[in-house]
NUTI-158291 format. One record per residue (C-alpha): residue number from 1; residue in three letters; x, y, z. Coordinates in Angstrom, 3 decimals, always signed. Layout:
<pts>
(pt NUM "Ala" (X Y Z)) ...
</pts>
This chain:
<pts>
(pt 1 "Met" (-4.380 +22.038 -3.795)) (pt 2 "Ile" (-4.124 +18.762 -4.374)) (pt 3 "Leu" (-4.439 +17.021 -0.690)) (pt 4 "Ile" (-2.727 +14.161 +0.312)) (pt 5 "Val" (-3.826 +12.181 +3.621)) (pt 6 "Ala" (-0.372 +10.883 +4.890)) (pt 7 "Glu" (-0.419 +7.373 +6.170)) (pt 8 "Tyr" (+1.908 +6.073 +9.162)) (pt 9 "Ser" (+2.642 +2.898 +11.010)) (pt 10 "Gly" (+4.344 +3.171 +14.699)) (pt 11 "Gly" (+5.280 +6.421 +14.646)) (pt 12 "Lys" (+6.755 +6.281 +10.928)) (pt 13 "Leu" (+5.765 +7.105 +7.328)) (pt 14 "Ala" (+3.940 +4.623 +5.398)) (pt 15 "Lys" (+5.541 +3.885 +2.028)) (pt 16 "Ser" (+1.932 +4.304 +0.507)) (pt 17 "Thr" (+2.435 +8.112 +1.294)) (pt 18 "Leu" (+5.014 +8.435 -0.821)) (pt 19 "Glu" (+3.393 +6.268 -3.483)) (pt 20 "Met" (+0.176 +9.008 -3.460)) (pt 21 "Val" (+2.996 +11.552 -4.107)) (pt 22 "Ala" (+3.932 +9.460 -7.100)) (pt 23 "Ala" (+0.238 +9.151 -8.360)) (pt 24 "Ala" (-0.243 +13.229 -7.306)) (pt 25 "His" (+2.501 +13.905 -9.754)) (pt 26 "Ala" (+1.459 +11.519 -12.654)) (pt 27 "Ser" (-1.698 +12.784 -12.438)) (pt 28 "Gly" (-0.866 +15.955 -13.667)) (pt 29 "Arg" (-3.587 +18.078 -11.534)) (pt 30 "Glu" (-1.810 +21.692 -10.810)) (pt 31 "Gly" (-1.162 +23.392 -7.493)) (pt 32 "Pro" (+0.544 +23.096 -4.376)) (pt 33 "Leu" (+0.992 +19.373 -3.023)) (pt 34 "Thr" (-0.084 +19.261 +0.658)) (pt 35 "Ala" (+0.391 +16.239 +2.623)) (pt 36 "Leu" (-2.013 +16.284 +5.668)) (pt 37 "Val" (-1.136 +14.698 +8.827)) (pt 38 "Leu" (-3.373 +14.145 +11.390)) (pt 39 "Gly" (-2.785 +12.319 +14.764)) (pt 40 "Gln" (-1.409 +13.116 +18.289)) (pt 41 "Gly" (+2.066 +13.590 +18.793)) (pt 42 "Val" (+2.637 +13.440 +14.855)) (pt 43 "Ala" (+5.815 +16.375 +14.489)) (pt 44 "Ser" (+8.093 +13.444 +13.584)) (pt 45 "Ile" (+5.562 +12.033 +10.736)) (pt 46 "Ala" (+5.409 +16.015 +9.891)) (pt 47 "Asp" (+9.203 +16.242 +9.117)) (pt 48 "Glu" (+9.418 +13.009 +7.488)) (pt 49 "Val" (+6.947 +14.227 +4.824)) (pt 50 "Ala" (+7.925 +17.147 +4.922)) (pt 51 "Pro" (+10.862 +16.923 +2.041)) (pt 52 "Tyr" (+8.841 +15.187 -0.677)) (pt 53 "Val" (+5.627 +17.864 -0.863)) (pt 54 "Asp" (+5.293 +21.491 -0.949)) (pt 55 "Gln" (+3.329 +22.437 +2.655)) (pt 56 "Val" (+2.368 +20.241 +5.472)) (pt 57 "Leu" (-0.440 +20.522 +7.404)) (pt 58 "Val" (-0.138 +19.130 +10.813)) (pt 59 "Gly" (-3.461 +18.016 +12.915)) (pt 60 "Asp" (-2.496 +17.225 +16.669)) (pt 61 "Asp" (-5.035 +16.589 +18.739)) (pt 62 "Ala" (-5.364 +14.423 +21.432)) (pt 63 "Arg" (-8.897 +13.016 +19.759)) (pt 64 "Leu" (-6.886 +11.800 +16.804)) (pt 65 "Ala" (-4.816 +9.408 +19.105)) (pt 66 "Ser" (-6.190 +6.354 +17.979)) (pt 67 "Tyr" (-7.483 +6.001 +14.259)) (pt 68 "Asn" (-11.529 +6.913 +13.775)) (pt 69 "Pro" (-12.847 +6.798 +10.625)) (pt 70 "Glu" (-15.961 +9.705 +11.503)) (pt 71 "Leu" (-13.158 +11.977 +12.646)) (pt 72 "Trp" (-10.441 +11.425 +10.370)) (pt 73 "Ala" (-12.863 +12.090 +7.388)) (pt 74 "Ala" (-14.782 +15.165 +8.953)) (pt 75 "Ala" (-10.964 +16.064 +9.628)) (pt 76 "Thr" (-9.826 +15.592 +5.705)) (pt 77 "Ala" (-12.642 +16.787 +4.495)) (pt 78 "Gln" (-13.105 +20.258 +6.557)) (pt 79 "Ile" (-9.241 +20.920 +5.438)) (pt 80 "Ala" (-9.880 +19.934 +1.652)) (pt 81 "Ser" (-12.969 +22.720 +2.036)) (pt 82 "Glu" (-10.872 +25.387 +3.561)) (pt 83 "Gly" (-7.850 +25.127 +0.908)) (pt 84 "Glu" (-10.113 +25.092 -1.902)) (pt 85 "Ala" (-8.335 +21.304 -2.474)) (pt 86 "His" (-9.458 +19.999 -5.703)) (pt 87 "Thr" (-8.150 +16.700 -5.527)) (pt 88 "Val" (-7.716 +14.491 -2.310)) (pt 89 "Phe" (-5.910 +11.435 -2.336)) (pt 90 "Val" (-5.507 +9.091 +0.262)) (pt 91 "Ala" (-4.093 +5.787 +0.821)) (pt 92 "Gly" (-6.220 +2.084 -0.609)) (pt 93 "Ser" (-5.492 +0.805 +2.714)) (pt 94 "Arg" (-7.655 -1.073 +5.011)) (pt 95 "Ala" (-8.522 +2.312 +6.853)) (pt 96 "Gly" (-8.328 +4.819 +4.092)) (pt 97 "Arg" (-10.801 +2.699 +1.710)) (pt 98 "Glu" (-13.267 +2.986 +5.194)) (pt 99 "Phe" (-12.896 +6.103 +5.733)) (pt 100 "Ser" (-12.497 +7.874 +1.844)) (pt 101 "Ala" (-15.801 +6.909 +1.101)) (pt 102 "Arg" (-17.211 +9.127 +3.887)) (pt 103 "Val" (-15.111 +12.361 +2.603)) (pt 104 "Ala" (-16.805 +11.930 -1.173)) (pt 105 "Val" (-20.146 +12.454 +0.813)) (pt 106 "Lys" (-19.001 +14.801 +2.670)) (pt 107 "Leu" (-17.978 +17.361 -0.115)) (pt 108 "Asp" (-20.238 +15.892 -2.374)) (pt 109 "Ala" (-17.473 +14.359 -5.204)) (pt 110 "Pro" (-16.992 +11.738 -6.997)) (pt 111 "Leu" (-14.726 +8.498 -5.832)) (pt 112 "Leu" (-11.981 +6.980 -7.755)) (pt 113 "Glu" (-11.292 +4.140 -5.724)) (pt 114 "Asp" (-8.368 +1.213 -5.539)) (pt 115 "Val" (-6.611 +3.396 -8.705)) (pt 116 "Ile" (-3.663 +1.824 -10.207)) (pt 117 "Ser" (-3.053 +4.446 -12.686)) (pt 118 "Leu" (-3.932 +8.209 -13.185)) (pt 119 "Glu" (-3.493 +10.553 -15.939)) (pt 120 "Gly" (-4.921 +14.208 -16.890)) (pt 121 "Ala" (-8.290 +14.849 -19.572)) (pt 122 "Gly" (-8.898 +17.532 -20.294)) (pt 123 "Ser" (-10.072 +18.860 -16.942)) (pt 124 "Ala" (-10.880 +15.472 -15.591)) (pt 125 "Leu" (-8.806 +12.649 -13.911)) (pt 126 "Arg" (-8.546 +8.919 -16.167)) (pt 127 "Ala" (-7.585 +6.201 -13.901)) (pt 128 "Gln" (-7.743 +2.624 -14.037)) (pt 129 "Arg" (-8.365 -0.019 -11.585)) (pt 130 "Tyr" (-8.924 -3.677 -11.646)) (pt 131 "Thr" (-11.964 -5.330 -11.665)) (pt 132 "Tyr" (-13.334 -9.070 -11.680)) (pt 133 "Leu" (-10.500 -10.380 -9.306)) (pt 134 "Ala" (-8.017 -8.680 -11.211)) (pt 135 "Arg" (-9.305 -10.348 -14.967)) (pt 136 "Val" (-10.449 -6.805 -15.986)) (pt 137 "Thr" (-8.616 -3.397 -16.412)) (pt 138 "Glu" (-11.018 -0.879 -15.678)) (pt 139 "Thr" (-10.829 +2.364 -16.921)) (pt 140 "Val" (-13.191 +5.335 -15.279)) (pt 141 "Glu" (-13.157 +9.093 -15.681)) (pt 142 "Ala" (-14.548 +11.756 -13.253)) (pt 143 "Asp" (-15.034 +15.424 -13.586)) (pt 144 "Ala" (-16.011 +17.824 -11.309)) (pt 145 "Pro" (-15.076 +20.195 -8.894)) (pt 146 "Val" (-13.226 +18.259 -6.007)) (pt 147 "Leu" (-12.301 +14.500 -6.538)) (pt 148 "Ile" (-11.310 +12.174 -4.299)) (pt 149 "Val" (-8.578 +9.141 -5.019)) (pt 150 "Ser" (-7.811 +6.394 -3.128)) (pt 151 "Val" (-4.500 +4.275 -4.494)) (pt 152 "Lys" (-3.554 +0.669 -4.506)) (pt 153 "Pro" (-0.849 +0.344 -2.365)) (pt 154 "Gly" (+2.041 -0.686 -4.111)) (pt 155 "Ala" (+0.517 +0.452 -8.089)) (pt 156 "Phe" (+2.824 +3.777 -7.905)) (pt 157 "Pro" (+6.997 +3.731 -7.053)) (pt 158 "Ala" (+8.006 +5.989 -3.767)) (pt 159 "Ala" (+8.769 +9.378 -4.848)) (pt 160 "Glu" (+12.101 +10.670 -4.350)) (pt 161 "Pro" (+12.307 +13.638 -2.229)) (pt 162 "Gln" (+12.698 +17.460 -3.708)) (pt 163 "Ala" (+15.371 +19.703 -3.293)) (pt 164 "Thr" (+13.817 +21.888 -0.443)) (pt 165 "Ala" (+11.371 +20.403 +2.086)) (pt 166 "Gly" (+8.173 +21.879 +2.533)) (pt 167 "Glu" (+6.971 +24.699 +5.334)) (pt 168 "Gln" (+4.811 +22.855 +8.121)) (pt 169 "Tyr" (+1.257 +24.887 +9.533)) (pt 170 "Asp" (-0.677 +24.360 +12.647)) (pt 171 "Val" (-4.129 +23.471 +11.603)) (pt 172 "Asp" (-7.313 +23.413 +13.969)) (pt 173 "Leu" (-10.313 +20.586 +13.799)) (pt 174 "Glu" (-12.996 +21.125 +14.606)) (pt 175 "Leu" (-13.908 +17.429 +14.881)) (pt 176 "Pro" (-17.803 +15.952 +15.110)) (pt 177 "Ala" (-18.825 +14.100 +19.205)) (pt 178 "Ser" (-17.527 +10.153 +17.633)) (pt 179 "Arg" (-20.578 +8.033 +17.731)) (pt 180 "Val" (-17.641 +4.875 +18.028)) (pt 181 "Arg" (-15.177 +4.564 +20.790)) (pt 182 "Ile" (-12.206 +2.314 +20.615)) (pt 183 "Thr" (-12.425 -0.443 +23.552)) (pt 184 "Gly" (-9.380 -2.033 +22.107)) (pt 185 "Lys" (-6.497 -2.789 +19.639)) (pt 186 "Thr" (-4.195 -5.748 +18.859)) (pt 187 "Val" (-1.439 -5.318 +16.809)) (pt 188 "Glu" (+0.845 -8.185 +15.303)) (pt 189 "Lys" (+4.696 -8.176 +16.589)) (pt 190 "Ser" (+6.785 -9.260 +14.350)) (pt 191 "Ser" (+10.470 -8.870 +14.080)) (pt 192 "Arg" (+10.221 -8.704 +9.724)) (pt 193 "Val" (+10.429 -5.932 +7.873)) (pt 194 "Pro" (+6.526 -5.017 +7.282)) (pt 195 "Leu" (+5.322 -6.500 +4.136)) (pt 196 "Ala" (+4.282 -3.454 +2.135)) (pt 197 "Glu" (+7.182 -1.904 +3.097)) (pt 198 "Ala" (+10.170 -4.627 +1.957)) (pt 199 "Asp" (+12.549 -3.933 -0.651)) (pt 200 "Val" (+12.792 -8.184 -0.733)) (pt 201 "Val" (+9.566 -10.592 -0.192)) (pt 202 "Val" (+9.979 -14.454 -0.244)) (pt 203 "Thr" (+6.357 -15.381 -0.985)) (pt 204 "Gly" (+5.227 -19.466 -0.913)) (pt 205 "Gly" (+2.515 -21.271 -1.991)) (pt 206 "Arg" (+1.177 -24.077 -1.523)) (pt 207 "Gly" (+4.107 -26.291 -2.766)) (pt 208 "Val" (+5.762 -25.573 -0.301)) (pt 209 "Gly" (+3.741 -28.759 +1.220)) (pt 210 "Ser" (+2.686 -27.820 +4.901)) (pt 211 "Pro" (+2.943 -25.088 +7.593)) (pt 212 "Glu" (+5.920 -27.049 +8.908)) (pt 213 "Arg" (+7.566 -26.717 +5.620)) (pt 214 "Phe" (+6.698 -23.100 +5.111)) (pt 215 "Ala" (+8.748 -22.097 +8.350)) (pt 216 "Glu" (+11.327 -24.309 +8.015)) (pt 217 "Leu" (+11.894 -22.853 +4.090)) (pt 218 "Ile" (+10.233 -19.645 +3.429)) (pt 219 "Glu" (+10.878 -17.797 +7.156)) (pt 220 "Thr" (+14.658 -18.683 +7.453)) (pt 221 "Leu" (+15.436 -17.923 +3.973)) (pt 222 "Ala" (+13.495 -14.485 +4.566)) (pt 223 "Asp" (+15.169 -13.376 +7.576)) (pt 224 "Asn" (+18.216 -14.096 +6.282)) (pt 225 "Ile" (+17.865 -11.652 +3.088)) (pt 226 "Gly" (+16.340 -9.472 +5.869)) (pt 227 "Ala" (+12.910 -9.889 +3.502)) (pt 228 "Gly" (+9.372 -9.334 +3.900)) (pt 229 "Val" (+7.280 -13.095 +4.035)) (pt 230 "Gly" (+4.759 -13.375 +1.911)) (pt 231 "Ala" (+1.744 -16.293 +1.265)) (pt 232 "Thr" (-0.767 -16.988 -1.206)) (pt 233 "Arg" (-4.598 -16.957 -0.606)) (pt 234 "Ala" (-4.431 -21.249 -1.108)) (pt 235 "Val" (-1.865 -21.093 +2.222)) (pt 236 "Val" (-3.959 -18.330 +4.048)) (pt 237 "Asp" (-7.228 -20.222 +3.180)) (pt 238 "Ala" (-5.628 -23.460 +4.709)) (pt 239 "Gly" (-4.726 -21.817 +7.226)) (pt 240 "Trp" (-1.117 -22.337 +7.502)) (pt 241 "Arg" (-0.646 -18.046 +7.529)) (pt 242 "Pro" (-1.825 -14.904 +9.087)) (pt 243 "Tyr" (-4.275 -13.039 +6.247)) (pt 244 "Ser" (-1.438 -10.307 +6.741)) (pt 245 "Glu" (+1.103 -11.549 +4.491)) (pt 246 "Gln" (-1.273 -12.830 +2.049)) (pt 247 "Val" (-0.310 -11.269 -1.365)) (pt 248 "Gly" (-2.855 -10.704 -3.839)) (pt 249 "Gln" (-6.154 -9.181 -5.694)) (pt 250 "Thr" (-7.692 -10.319 -2.214)) (pt 251 "Gly" (-4.881 -9.292 -0.222)) (pt 252 "Lys" (-1.903 -6.799 -0.699)) (pt 253 "Thr" (-0.688 -6.067 -3.560)) (pt 254 "Val" (+3.870 -5.199 -3.086)) (pt 255 "Ala" (+6.026 -3.897 -5.350)) (pt 256 "Pro" (+9.840 -4.571 -4.044)) (pt 257 "Gln" (+13.022 -4.376 -5.989)) (pt 258 "Ala" (+12.840 -8.137 -5.719)) (pt 259 "Tyr" (+10.017 -10.710 -5.301)) (pt 260 "Ile" (+10.750 -14.089 -4.854)) (pt 261 "Ala" (+8.179 -16.504 -5.440)) (pt 262 "Val" (+8.465 -20.283 -4.497)) (pt 263 "Gly" (+6.000 -23.082 -4.880)) (pt 264 "Val" (+3.777 -20.729 -5.780)) (pt 265 "Ser" (+1.807 -21.343 -9.302)) (pt 266 "Gly" (+1.179 -18.015 -10.556)) (pt 267 "Ala" (-2.839 -17.528 -10.227)) (pt 268 "Val" (-3.820 -13.819 -11.763)) (pt 269 "Gln" (-5.499 -13.118 -9.143)) (pt 270 "His" (-1.840 -13.583 -6.892)) (pt 271 "Met" (+0.591 -11.945 -9.701)) (pt 272 "Ser" (-2.110 -8.569 -9.545)) (pt 273 "Gly" (-0.528 -8.714 -6.299)) (pt 274 "Met" (+3.151 -8.517 -7.438)) (pt 275 "Gly" (+3.479 -7.882 -10.852)) (pt 276 "Lys" (+5.271 -5.079 -10.506)) (pt 277 "Ser" (+7.851 -6.648 -8.499)) (pt 278 "Lys" (+11.364 -4.829 -10.094)) (pt 279 "Tyr" (+12.420 -7.969 -10.449)) (pt 280 "Ile" (+10.716 -11.747 -9.718)) (pt 281 "Val" (+12.292 -14.662 -9.372)) (pt 282 "Ala" (+10.013 -17.898 -9.394)) (pt 283 "Val" (+11.125 -21.643 -7.994)) (pt 284 "Asn" (+8.399 -24.479 -9.084)) (pt 285 "Lys" (+8.796 -28.180 -10.531)) (pt 286 "Asp" (+6.607 -27.135 -13.050)) (pt 287 "Pro" (+8.108 -25.277 -16.407)) (pt 288 "Glu" (+4.677 -24.715 -17.578)) (pt 289 "Ala" (+3.750 -22.504 -14.177)) (pt 290 "Pro" (+2.148 -19.376 -15.243)) (pt 291 "Ile" (+4.555 -17.782 -12.572)) (pt 292 "Phe" (+7.038 -18.250 -15.093)) (pt 293 "Lys" (+5.640 -15.717 -17.947)) (pt 294 "Val" (+6.074 -13.074 -15.464)) (pt 295 "Ala" (+9.537 -13.847 -14.143)) (pt 296 "Asp" (+13.020 -12.590 -14.813)) (pt 297 "Tyr" (+14.405 -15.667 -13.308)) (pt 298 "Gly" (+13.365 -19.288 -12.876)) (pt 299 "Ile" (+14.178 -22.248 -11.524)) (pt 300 "Val" (+12.244 -25.685 -12.199)) (pt 301 "Gly" (+12.846 -28.193 -10.222)) (pt 302 "Asp" (+12.106 -29.228 -6.828)) (pt 303 "Leu" (+11.928 -27.012 -4.086)) (pt 304 "Asn" (+13.159 -28.599 -1.301)) (pt 305 "Val" (+16.467 -29.168 -2.695)) (pt 306 "Ile" (+17.035 -25.536 -4.391)) (pt 307 "Val" (+15.495 -23.426 -1.294)) (pt 308 "Pro" (+18.216 -25.190 +1.555)) (pt 309 "Ala" (+20.797 -24.422 -1.259)) (pt 310 "Leu" (+19.834 -20.669 -1.503)) (pt 311 "Ile" (+19.529 -20.348 +2.778)) (pt 312 "Glu" (+23.017 -22.648 +2.343)) (pt 313 "Ala" (+24.487 -19.993 +0.136)) (pt 314 "Thr" (+22.716 -16.501 +1.940)) (pt 315 "Arg" (+24.170 -17.809 +5.168)) (pt 316 "Arg" (+27.624 -18.044 +3.642)) 
</pts>
């Protein structure tokens, strides 16, 4: 059995779950593809993921109402053991990185972490991942009865639904007493599409000039076309934008249909987080900017002239 721990947010299945399904197919591993849905009141999530897998196991438990790495790891390890799973996929999100290592310890299994590609190598599984601030692509291989794999968000395309939806089954969980107590939770509120889910992303760099110009140009253009807003590390470090918008090796990895980079020079760390976008559009006054080496469409010029023209065109 191949086990995928479904990730969701705001009552909707996360794109990362469908990317894990694609990664499972790419791995060449055999066995029924099974999604594990953990939480409370998660019937809609189970329905949403069912068309992409062979079966869905639903762990609906009041103790899982809030994310808790101890309990998520215990539940995943239990189901993996009972179902004799040979491969367990976890999203490479902050939560996934937190509990995937715990699952590996519980199952005495190797962890292939933050992978960007997968292929079978006989009985082993070979993966690639970035290292040294994304300057090096490292190839790793593991061969064991059980393998844990965390998938870097945006590294694989979202899977397409199957002809028939997988059957759903409820599971009984034997959860330990948690040593962690959730005392509060703060959710960032935004009317925009989440960055990791956006089909179009508009990202601004230090070349935009100021936080006020960022809001005036980048936010307005993004809102006009229903896009997510991204930022470079330099912009986030300067305090112009929140970390949740950072794209790059130390931020989010995105792979939208279109990525519009405004005033972004194109440092290798940034490009590691958006290089798999289907179409890349770059606006920069420096014709030698590295971003133009990966751009499908490039506009050399003053962004203070070009972006207002784009905004006006989108309004029309």
